[in-house]
C-alpha positions as CSV (number, residue, x, y, z in Angstrom):
1,M,-51.7,40.5,16.3
2,Q,-50.4,44.1,16.2
3,P,-49.0,44.8,19.7
4,H,-51.1,47.3,21.9
5,I,-50.0,50.2,23.1
6,H,-52.1,52.9,24.9
7,F,-51.1,56.4,26.5
8,I,-52.6,58.2,29.1
9,G,-53.2,61.9,28.4
10,I,-52.5,61.1,24.7
11,G,-53.5,64.8,23.4
12,G,-50.1,66.5,25.0
13,V,-47.5,67.9,22.9
14,G,-44.8,64.7,24.6
15,M,-47.1,62.0,24.7
16,S,-48.9,62.7,21.3
17,A,-45.5,62.5,19.7
18,L,-44.7,59.3,21.0
19,A,-48.5,58.0,19.7
20,Q,-47.2,59.1,16.2
21,A,-44.2,57.5,16.4
22,F,-45.5,54.2,17.7
23,L,-48.1,54.4,15.1
24,D,-45.2,54.5,12.1
25,R,-43.6,51.3,14.0
26,N,-47.3,49.5,13.0
27,Y,-48.4,49.2,16.9
28,A,-52.4,49.4,17.1
29,V,-52.7,53.0,19.6
30,S,-55.4,54.2,21.6
31,G,-55.4,57.2,24.0
32,S,-57.0,58.7,26.7
33,D,-57.4,62.4,27.3
34,R,-59.3,64.3,30.2
35,L,-60.9,66.6,27.6
36,L,-62.6,63.8,25.5
37,A,-64.9,63.3,29.1
38,S,-66.5,66.6,28.4
39,G,-66.8,66.2,24.7
40,Q,-64.0,68.4,23.6
41,T,-61.2,67.8,21.3
42,T,-58.2,69.4,19.6
43,P,-56.3,69.3,16.2
44,V,-53.9,67.0,17.4
45,L,-56.5,64.4,18.8
46,E,-58.5,64.3,15.6
47,T,-55.1,63.9,13.8
48,L,-54.8,61.0,15.9
49,R,-58.0,59.7,15.7
50,A,-58.3,59.7,11.8
51,Q,-55.0,57.6,12.0
52,G,-57.0,54.7,13.4
53,V,-55.7,55.7,17.2
54,A,-59.0,54.7,19.6
55,L,-59.6,57.5,21.8
56,F,-61.3,57.4,25.1
57,P,-61.8,59.4,28.2
58,Q,-59.7,58.9,31.2
59,D,-62.2,56.1,33.0
60,G,-60.0,53.0,32.6
61,S,-62.1,52.0,29.5
62,G,-59.4,51.9,27.0
63,I,-57.3,49.6,29.3
64,E,-57.1,45.9,27.8
65,A,-55.5,42.5,29.3
66,E,-53.0,42.5,26.2
67,T,-51.7,46.7,26.7
68,T,-49.0,48.4,27.5
69,V,-49.3,51.6,29.1
70,V,-47.6,54.7,28.7
71,Y,-47.9,57.2,31.7
72,S,-46.3,60.7,32.4
73,T,-45.0,62.1,35.9
74,A,-48.2,64.2,35.8
75,I,-49.9,61.2,35.7
76,E,-51.0,60.4,39.6
77,A,-51.9,57.2,41.1
78,D,-55.8,57.6,41.5
79,N,-55.9,58.2,37.5
80,P,-58.5,55.7,36.7
81,D,-55.9,54.8,33.2
82,Y,-53.5,54.0,35.7
83,A,-55.6,52.4,38.7
84,K,-57.0,50.2,36.0
85,A,-53.6,49.3,34.5
86,K,-52.1,48.3,38.0
87,A,-55.0,46.4,38.8
88,L,-54.3,44.1,35.3
89,E,-51.0,43.9,35.9
90,V,-50.3,45.0,32.5
91,P,-47.1,46.8,31.4
92,L,-46.6,50.3,32.6
93,L,-43.9,52.5,30.3
94,H,-42.9,56.0,31.9
95,R,-42.7,58.1,28.7
96,S,-39.2,58.4,28.9
97,E,-39.3,54.7,28.9
98,A,-41.4,54.8,25.8
99,L,-39.0,56.9,24.1
100,A,-35.8,55.0,25.3
101,E,-37.6,51.9,23.3
102,L,-37.9,53.8,20.2
103,S,-34.5,54.7,20.0
104,K,-32.9,51.2,20.4
105,G,-30.7,49.9,17.7
106,H,-30.0,53.7,16.4
107,R,-27.5,56.6,16.8
108,F,-29.2,58.3,19.6
109,I,-28.7,62.6,19.6
110,A,-30.5,64.0,22.4
111,V,-30.9,67.4,23.2
112,T,-31.7,68.9,26.5
113,G,-31.1,71.7,28.3
114,T,-33.8,74.2,30.3
115,C,-34.5,76.4,27.2
116,G,-34.4,75.9,23.3
117,K,-34.3,72.1,23.4
118,S,-37.5,71.6,21.4
119,S,-36.1,74.3,18.7
120,V,-32.7,72.7,18.5
121,T,-33.6,69.0,17.9
122,A,-36.1,70.7,15.2
123,M,-33.3,72.6,13.5
124,L,-30.6,69.6,13.7
125,G,-33.4,67.4,12.3
126,H,-34.1,69.8,9.4
127,L,-30.3,70.1,8.7
128,L,-29.6,66.4,8.9
129,T,-32.5,65.7,6.3
130,A,-32.0,68.3,4.2
131,C,-28.3,66.7,4.2
132,G,-30.0,63.4,2.8
133,K,-29.0,61.6,6.4
134,D,-32.4,60.4,6.7
135,P,-33.0,60.7,10.5
136,T,-35.9,59.8,12.8
137,I,-37.0,63.0,15.0
138,V,-39.3,62.7,18.0
139,N,-39.8,66.4,19.3
140,G,-41.6,68.2,21.9
141,A,-42.8,70.4,19.5
142,E,-44.6,70.4,16.0
143,I,-42.2,71.4,13.2
144,A,-43.6,72.8,10.1
145,G,-44.1,70.7,7.5
146,L,-44.1,67.4,9.4
147,D,-47.9,67.3,9.6
148,M,-48.3,66.0,6.3
149,D,-51.1,68.7,5.6
150,G,-52.8,67.7,8.8
151,T,-52.5,64.1,8.4
152,R,-49.9,63.4,11.2
153,V,-48.6,64.8,14.2
154,G,-46.0,67.3,13.3
155,S,-43.7,66.9,15.8
156,V,-42.6,63.6,14.5
157,R,-40.2,62.1,11.2
158,T,-39.6,58.6,10.8
159,A,-36.7,57.3,8.8
160,A,-37.2,55.1,5.6
161,T,-34.6,52.8,6.6
162,P,-34.5,51.9,10.4
163,G,-30.7,52.2,12.6
164,G,-29.7,55.6,11.2
165,F,-29.6,58.8,13.4
166,F,-32.3,59.3,16.0
167,V,-33.1,63.1,17.0
168,A,-35.1,63.6,20.2
169,E,-36.0,66.2,22.9
170,A,-34.9,65.0,26.4
171,D,-36.8,66.5,28.7
172,E,-35.4,67.4,32.0
173,S,-38.3,68.9,34.1
174,D,-39.2,65.4,35.9
175,R,-35.4,63.9,35.7
176,S,-36.7,61.1,34.0
177,L,-34.3,61.7,31.1
178,M,-32.0,59.7,33.0
179,T,-33.7,56.6,31.4
180,L,-32.3,57.5,28.1
181,S,-29.3,55.5,26.6
182,P,-27.8,58.6,24.2
183,T,-24.5,58.4,22.1
184,D,-24.5,62.3,21.5
185,V,-25.8,64.9,23.8
186,I,-26.4,68.4,23.3
187,I,-27.3,70.8,26.3
188,T,-28.7,74.2,25.5
189,N,-28.2,75.9,28.7
190,A,-29.4,75.6,32.4
191,S,-31.5,78.0,34.4
192,G,-34.0,77.6,37.3
193,D,-37.6,76.3,36.0
194,H,-38.6,73.1,37.5
195,F,-36.3,72.8,40.0
196,P,-33.1,75.3,41.2
197,K,-30.4,76.3,38.7
198,E,-27.6,74.1,41.0
199,E,-30.2,71.0,40.4
200,A,-30.5,71.6,36.9
201,E,-26.3,71.6,36.6
202,T,-26.0,68.7,38.6
203,L,-28.8,66.8,36.6
204,F,-27.3,68.0,33.1
205,D,-24.1,66.9,34.2
206,A,-24.7,63.3,34.9
207,F,-26.9,63.2,31.8
208,R,-23.6,64.6,29.7
209,A,-21.9,61.9,31.7
210,K,-24.2,59.0,29.9
211,A,-23.1,60.3,26.3
212,T,-20.7,57.7,24.5
213,G,-20.1,60.1,21.1
214,I,-20.3,64.0,20.7
215,V,-20.8,66.2,23.0
216,I,-21.9,69.8,22.8
217,D,-22.3,71.7,26.0
218,T,-23.2,75.5,25.7
219,R,-24.4,76.1,29.1
220,G,-22.8,79.8,30.2
221,N,-23.0,80.9,26.4
222,A,-25.3,83.7,26.4
223,P,-26.7,84.5,23.2
224,E,-24.9,87.1,21.1
225,S,-26.1,90.6,20.5
226,T,-29.1,91.3,18.0
227,P,-28.2,89.7,14.6
228,E,-28.6,91.4,11.7
229,G,-31.5,91.4,9.0
230,E,-34.8,92.9,8.5
231,G,-38.3,91.3,9.6
232,W,-38.9,88.0,10.1
233,E,-34.6,86.9,9.3
234,A,-31.6,86.7,11.2
235,R,-28.1,87.1,9.3
236,F,-25.0,86.0,11.0
237,T,-21.9,84.0,10.2
238,W,-21.2,80.6,11.0
239,R,-17.5,79.0,10.4
240,G,-16.9,82.3,8.2
241,K,-20.1,81.7,6.1
242,A,-22.7,84.1,5.7
243,C,-26.2,82.2,6.6
244,C,-29.5,83.8,6.5
245,L,-32.1,81.8,9.1
246,P,-35.7,82.7,8.4
247,M,-36.6,83.6,12.2
248,P,-35.6,86.0,14.0
249,G,-34.3,86.4,17.4
250,A,-30.2,86.2,18.9
251,H,-31.9,83.3,21.0
252,N,-32.6,81.5,17.4
253,V,-29.3,82.1,16.2
254,A,-27.6,80.5,19.2
255,N,-30.2,77.7,18.7
256,I,-28.9,77.2,14.7
257,K,-25.6,77.5,15.6
258,V,-25.5,74.4,18.0
259,A,-27.6,72.5,15.3
260,L,-25.1,73.7,13.0
261,E,-21.9,72.3,14.4
262,M,-23.7,69.0,15.8
263,A,-24.7,68.1,12.1
264,A,-21.3,69.1,10.9
265,A,-19.8,67.1,13.4
266,L,-22.1,64.2,12.0
267,G,-20.7,64.2,8.7
268,C,-23.1,67.3,7.0
269,A,-20.8,69.2,4.6
270,E,-20.8,72.8,5.5
271,D,-21.6,74.6,2.1
272,D,-25.0,72.2,2.4
273,L,-25.6,73.0,5.8
274,V,-25.4,76.7,4.9
275,N,-27.7,75.8,1.9
276,A,-30.5,74.1,4.2
277,L,-31.2,77.3,6.4
278,P,-33.4,79.3,4.3
279,S,-35.9,76.2,4.0
280,F,-36.2,75.7,7.6
281,R,-40.1,76.6,8.3
282,G,-40.0,77.0,12.0
283,I,-41.6,75.4,14.7
284,R,-45.3,75.6,15.7
285,R,-45.6,78.0,19.2
286,R,-42.0,79.2,18.5
287,L,-42.7,82.8,17.1
288,E,-45.5,81.7,14.8
289,R,-46.9,83.7,12.9
290,T,-50.8,82.7,12.4
291,G,-52.2,85.4,10.6
292,T,-52.9,89.2,10.8
293,C,-55.9,91.1,12.8
294,N,-56.5,94.8,12.3
295,G,-53.2,95.0,10.5
296,A,-50.9,93.8,13.6
297,C,-49.0,90.3,13.3
298,V,-50.4,87.8,15.3
299,I,-47.9,85.4,17.0
300,D,-48.1,82.4,19.1
301,D,-45.4,81.1,21.4
302,Y,-45.0,78.2,24.2
303,A,-42.7,80.9,26.2
304,H,-43.2,79.4,30.1
305,N,-40.5,80.5,32.2
306,I,-38.8,83.6,32.5
307,E,-35.6,83.2,29.9
308,K,-38.3,82.2,27.5
309,L,-40.6,84.9,27.8
310,A,-37.8,87.4,28.2
311,A,-36.3,86.4,24.8
312,A,-39.7,86.2,22.8
313,W,-40.7,89.6,24.2
314,T,-37.8,91.0,23.6
315,T,-37.3,89.7,20.1
316,L,-40.5,90.9,19.4
317,S,-39.8,94.3,20.4
318,Q,-36.9,94.6,18.1
319,V,-39.5,93.3,14.8
320,F,-42.1,95.6,16.0
321,P,-41.2,98.9,17.6
322,K,-44.5,100.4,17.8
323,G,-46.0,98.0,20.0
324,V,-46.0,94.2,21.6
325,F,-49.7,93.2,23.2
326,G,-49.0,90.3,25.2
327,V,-51.0,87.4,26.6
328,W,-49.7,85.2,29.3
329,R,-51.0,82.0,31.1
330,P,-49.2,80.6,33.4
331,H,-49.0,76.8,33.5
332,G,-49.0,75.6,36.7
333,Y,-49.1,77.0,40.2
334,A,-46.0,75.7,41.3
335,P,-43.9,77.3,38.7
336,L,-45.3,80.7,39.3
337,R,-44.9,80.7,42.9
338,K,-41.7,79.5,42.2
339,M,-40.9,82.4,39.6
340,M,-42.9,85.0,41.2
341,D,-40.3,87.7,41.7
342,G,-38.2,86.5,38.5
343,L,-41.2,86.9,36.8
344,A,-42.0,90.2,38.0
345,E,-38.3,91.7,37.3
346,M,-38.2,90.3,33.7
347,F,-41.6,91.7,33.0
348,T,-40.5,95.3,34.5
349,Q,-37.5,95.0,32.1
350,V,-38.9,93.6,28.5
351,V,-42.3,95.0,28.6
352,R,-42.1,99.1,26.9
353,P,-44.5,101.7,27.8
354,C,-45.5,100.8,24.2
355,D,-46.6,97.4,25.0
356,R,-49.2,95.8,27.1
357,L,-49.1,92.7,29.1
358,L,-52.4,90.8,30.0
359,L,-52.1,88.1,32.9
360,L,-54.5,85.1,32.7
361,P,-55.1,83.1,35.7
362,V,-52.9,79.9,36.1
363,Y,-54.1,76.8,33.6
364,D,-55.7,74.4,36.3
365,A,-55.3,70.7,34.9
366,G,-56.7,69.1,37.9
367,G,-55.4,67.4,40.0
368,T,-53.7,68.0,43.7
369,A,-52.3,71.3,43.7
370,D,-51.3,73.7,46.4
371,R,-53.7,76.5,45.0
372,S,-52.9,79.4,47.2
373,V,-51.7,81.8,44.6
374,N,-52.4,82.8,41.2
375,S,-51.8,85.7,38.5
376,D,-53.8,88.4,40.6
377,L,-50.6,88.5,42.8
378,L,-48.4,89.0,39.8
379,Y,-50.3,91.7,38.7
380,Q,-50.2,93.6,42.0
381,L,-46.5,93.5,41.7
382,L,-46.5,95.0,38.2
383,T,-49.1,97.3,38.4
384,D,-47.1,100.5,39.1
385,K,-44.4,99.6,37.0
386,I,-45.7,98.5,33.8
387,P,-48.8,98.7,31.3
388,V,-50.4,95.7,32.4
389,D,-54.3,94.3,32.9
390,F,-55.6,90.7,34.4
391,V,-58.1,89.4,32.5
392,P,-60.3,86.5,33.9
393,N,-60.6,84.3,30.7
394,L,-59.5,83.8,27.5
395,T,-62.8,85.7,25.6
396,E,-62.0,88.6,27.6
397,A,-57.9,88.6,26.6
398,E,-59.5,88.2,22.7
399,S,-61.7,91.5,23.1
400,V,-58.9,93.1,24.4
401,L,-56.2,92.0,22.3
402,R,-58.7,93.3,19.3
403,A,-59.1,96.4,20.7
404,L,-55.6,97.2,21.0
405,A,-54.8,95.8,17.5
406,T,-53.2,98.2,15.1
407,P,-50.7,97.7,12.2
408,G,-47.4,97.3,12.7
409,T,-47.9,95.8,16.0
410,A,-47.8,92.2,17.6
411,L,-50.4,90.4,19.0
412,A,-48.5,87.8,20.8
413,I,-50.1,84.5,23.3
414,F,-47.7,83.0,25.3
415,G,-47.9,80.2,27.5
416,A,-47.9,76.2,28.1
417,R,-50.3,73.1,28.1
418,D,-53.7,75.1,27.9
419,P,-54.9,74.3,24.6
420,G,-56.8,77.2,24.3
421,L,-53.9,79.5,23.8
422,P,-53.0,78.3,19.9
423,E,-57.0,78.4,19.4
424,L,-57.0,81.6,20.3
425,A,-54.1,82.8,18.3
426,R,-55.2,80.8,15.3
427,T,-58.8,82.8,15.8
428,L,-57.2,86.1,15.7
429,G,-54.9,85.5,12.8
430,T,-58.1,85.4,11.0
431,C,-59.4,88.6,11.7
432,D,-58.1,89.9,8.2
């Protein structure tokens, strides 16, 4: 009989990746998602369903006596699935514990940091694959080309032979990365996001100490100035070799250099690594081009904190000098409250007179939360400083963006958690 594992919130980026990885290990997989209770679905949920995953609303109906249940920090104690699992006394694993289980018996390269960890994980996984190292990859974002034409969740690659390299993103948001036992560690940077910068630094110091192998820690190393290249590429030099990455932005050059250094340390030849760069197809929702609308390029991006939004907007400003028209939805009330002043300062610096920022209300995922602040307060801080609008919903945002779109400009969709954001990017990308 196949072991049965159930994921609470299986449609999320982290949980769906774990679900795919356990499917590849021949587990019977089921899961629940809040969207299912209202009859809604997403491409990720349908991809999992097509592979045989049993999907349930979060009412406890998917929990059986022989089930192992995986949950995340976002799942509260009164969640019906969690409560049912506790009542049945079935094994409960935090998602970090499930990742730790998957990594056993492998050389585990963990990639963490406040920003860039999904990109570096994807880049390192690509480089190792191109160099014949056959890695397993478990990422927090989908990697272009891994979804096998929509038949798999694209954030996972499972090695043909177990026991080799295991590359995974280590999420710092709830400090659960300390559950992991990495061999090698990459730390991209540290800044205030889920908690103050000082706490992030302390956490990453502790995680770094867990490594038993190679450590690449680039905290404090600011990205270099704008790389050379035209359009959607970046040209740079690494170890004296001319390189071309088919993605723009100084932050992406910084990310790929970290991945190159680790891949080289793991035994990849320098020339093979340089030759592998042009075939990297990018990461879903990381400056992902979804098409055009009235001649404007449509971009989908997961940016949700100050540093990520600044890097993405700055990069797009360099590629699209005629204008960037971006919509952003905060992914939670607490992050918005904590970042409010920093967000106002950042947007004031990066949004040009030819640009426009559209602010959506906070994405409300339910549960207990202090809802005393919302995006209208950020709008008030910005209204006399930059071109900005407050829009009440995605339908209004789409209407405004369509009206703004002209050839040579960009329509950018920013934000995490809300499945409506990538859907908006896909819809706008098929206008022409």
